[in-house]
N, C-alpha and C positions, 0 to 999 in steps of 0.2 A: 177341462181346459182345451180349447181349440189349438191344434198344432199346425205349424206352418210346413208346407211341402218344400223339400229341397231335393235336388237331383244329383245323382252320381253317375258319371260316365267312366267306364273302366272298372266296373265293379267286380270283374272276374280276376283282376290282378290282386296282389297281396295288399297293397295300400288301399285300393278300392273296397276290397272285402272287409278290411279293418274299419273303414269309414262306415260301411253298412252296419257292422256290428255295433259300433259306438252310437251312431245316430238312431238306430232302432230302439235304443234304451234311453234316448234323450227325451226329457219331459216336455220340450217345447217345439220339437220338429218331428216330422216323419219322412224317411227317405223314399224316393222313387228312383228306380234303376232305369237309366236311359240306354236303350239298346243301340249301340253304335255299329256293331257288326255281329253277324251270326257266328256262334262259337259252339263247338260240341264239348267244351271243357267244363261245363257245369258239373258240380259235384252231385251225386245222388242224394235225394232227400227222402225221409220216411213219409209214409202216407199221412195225409191230413195235417202236415206241417207246411204252412205256407210261408214263403219269404216275402221280402218287400215287393210291392207291385212294380211291373215293368211297363214302360211306355216307349214309343219311338224317340230316337235321339234327334229331335228337331226343335228349333225355337218355337214353332207353332204349337207342337204338342206340349211343350213345357209351359207356355203361356196359358194354354187352355186349362190346365189343372192348377194354375196359380203359383208355379215355382218362382221363387224370388232369387235363389242362389243355386248355381250349379258348380259342383266339384268336378274337376277334370283330373282323373288319375290315369293319364294317357301319355303316349310318347310325345316328344316335343312337336313334331310336325302336326300331329292330330290336335294337340292343344292349341296351337296357333290358329289353325283353321276353325275350330269350334269356338274359340274365344271371340274371334271376329263376329261370328254369327250370333252368339248369345248376347254379346254386348249391344249389337245393333238392334236386338229385340227388347232391350231394356232389362235384361237379366244379368245380375252380377255374377262374377266368376271368381272362384278360388282354384288356382291351377297348381297341381302338385308336381308338374314337370319342371324342367329347367328352362322353359321357353322364355320366361320374362324375368328371371332372377338377376341377370347381369345388367349393368347400368347403361351400356352402349352397344350398338350393333357391332362395332369392331371387336369388342371383347367377346361377344357371343360367337361371332364368326371364327375367332381364333381358337376358342376352347371347344366349340361344338362342331367345327369343321363343316359348316353349312351356312347358307344364306338364310336370312330371316325375312319372311314374307309379310310381316306386320310390324315394321320397325317403329312406327308411331306409338305402338302400345308399350314398347319397352320403357319409354320415358314416363308413361302414365302409371305403370304397375307399381304397387306398393309392396315392398319386401315384408313378408308376413312373419316377422319375429316379434311377437307382442312385447316381450320384455324391453325391447329397444324402440319399437316403432308403433306403439299402441295408438298414439294420437293421429298418426297418418292413416292407420287402418280404418278408423271410424267412418270416414266418408268415402272410402275407395269403391270404385266400380270393379277393379281388377286387383286381386291380392295374389302375389306370387309366393307360394308356400316354400320355405327354405329347404335346402337339401339336408339330409340327415347328418352327414359329417359336419357341415358348417354350423348346424344348430348347436351341437356340443362344443365345437371349437370356439365359436364366437362367445358363447355364454361363459366359457372358461377364461379366454384370453383378453377380451375387450376391457373388462374392469381394470385389469393390471396395466394395460397400455394407457388407458385414460388417466390412471393415477400417476403415471410417469415413473413407475418403478422397474420397468423392463429395460435392460441393456440391449437395445435393438441391434447394435453392432455385433453382438455375440450371436445373434440369430435366435429364432424360435423354431423348435422342432416338434412336430406333431406326429406321433406314432399311433395310427388309428386302426382299430380292428372292428369288423362288422360281421354279423351273421349273414347267411346266404340269401335270405329274403330281400336284402338290400339290392341284389342284382335283378330283382323282378322275377316274374313267373315264366317268361319265355325260355324254353329249354336251350342249354348250351353245354358244350363239352366241359368248360371250366367249372360250371356249377352242378354238374352231374354227381350222383352219389359216389361213384367209384373214384372220382377225382378229388372230392372234398372230405370224405370220411377219413378220419385219422390223419388229416393233412393240415397244413397251415402255410399260406402263400401270400406274397406281396404282389400288388398289381398296380397298373397305371402310375408307375413311379415318375415323379416330376411333371406329369401332365394330366392329373386327375381333374375332371370337370368342376369339382367342387372347390378347387383352390381359389379361383377368383372371387367366389362368394365370401370366403374368409378374408381375403385381402380388402375388398370394398367395404366390408362391415366392421373390420377391426382397425383399419388404417395402416396395416402393415404393407410394406413394399414386397414385391415378389422375391427379390434377392434376400430378404430378411426371413423368409418363411420356407421351411422344408416340410413337406407333407408326404407321408407314405401310407397308403391304404393296404390293409391285409384282410384276407378272407378266412373267417373262423368256421370250423365245421359245426355250426350251430344254426338253428332256425332264425333267430332274431337277436337283436341287441347290438349296441355300439359302445365300445370302451376306448377312450382316447387318453394316451399318456403324453403330456406336453411338457417339454423341457425348456426352461428359460434361465437366464442369469439376471437376478434381481439386483437393483442398486437403490441407494437412498432409502433403504428399509432395514431395520435392525432386528426385527422379531417376527415370528410367525403370527403372533397376536395382531400385529399391525396389518398383515396380509388378510387375515380373517376380517378385520374391521373394514377393509376396502370392499370385500365381497358383500359383507352385511349391509354396507351403505348402498351398494348398487341394487341389491335384491330385497331390500326391506319391503315387505308387503307382497312380494311375488310368490304366489302359491305353488308354482310349478318348478321353482329352483330350490333345491335343498342343499344346505351346506353342512360339512362335517368339521369337527374340531381338528385343529392342526395335528398332523401325524396319523390321521384316519382317512381312508379313501374308500369309495364305493366299489361294488362289483356289479355284474349284470343282473344277478338275482335281486339286487336292491331296486331295480327300475322295471323289471319285466312286466309287460302289459299295463304300464302306467304312463301318464303324461309328464312324469318328473324328469328333470335333469339334475343328477346328483353330482356335487363337486367337492373334492377333498384335495389336500396337498401335503407335501413334506417340504420343509425349508431348512437349509443349512446356512446359518447366518455368516459364519466366517468366510465361506467361499462364495456366497450369494447364489448357490444352486437352489433352484425352485422347481419341483416336479408336481404338476397338477394332473389329477385324474378326473375325467368327466365321463359319466355313463348315462345313456338314454336307451329307450326301446326305439329302434329305428322305424318301426311301423306306427308308433304312437306319437311321442314327442317329435320324432323324426319325420312324421308324415301325417297320418290321419288324426291323431290327437291335436297336433298343432293346427291343422286345418279346421278342426272343430272349435278350438280357441278363437281362431280368426272369424269363423261364422258367428260365434256368440257376440263378438265385438261388433260386427256389422249389423246384427239384428237387435243390438241393445240389451242382450241378456247378460246375466252374470257370467263372467269369463270362464268360470269353472263348471258351468252347467253341463251335466252329462259326463263329466270327466273325473269327478271325485266321488 
């Protein structure tokens, strides 16, 4: 079978490297690594073991080899610059940064503390959470891959909100924990070994950049949602414990029915029976989001636990889902 070339920019970072790993085994595409900048950080390779081919990171080079889609696993500013260039050349883009995730320039400026140099593309970008926006993704030129925390949060929260069983006045609390790879590969004191080993810390309290993604895709207001991110001394994985007060629902079985109705036929959302919740081992190196919950009917207390691998369903795996949709492949191609 002839395979389609796709490009990866930012292949030295954790999400980009994960993309290369996934796409190298994909039966319908083959990855080409686009050299955006010189870097001495390549890992050593054994003799006679070749990686994916490398080409210059230019629209001209990409068009010459027939690349149809480029993945950008790059910082926000770089993603904006390159997205403009590749779209102008007729090459579709799946962006893994936060450059195009938020619905308005004002929201972007508030949460990212910088101006946006391509505001017209914010309106065009399709938010790439297939379980909710599959039909919009199909014809998109620009897909904005969701953040890792919002992926788990929205998959867990949105069905409950749309079913009308959440007491929004009581608030929704999301206690989220992530492995260190979620911070990226760039060295920092906060993510150094001595600071993270045998430690556990909270960060970006009340001002995490992923908060507006949860709000705009769940329908929650900012005053109704409290989100705290924590850094786990692990390589990868996200586990979110979400606390809500339920109303107009009398049994755990009814809550399970709500989730089952939402995710019937969805291959990458797995549900647990009431009273059973996932852990990080359940989803490690997979593209699954696992969801379980405990419900106390007399008090209305509902605790939902959602788990994903931040580098797969939270980044490269979800980006591959989006690519499969854009190219008309089976959505699970290369992921199961």
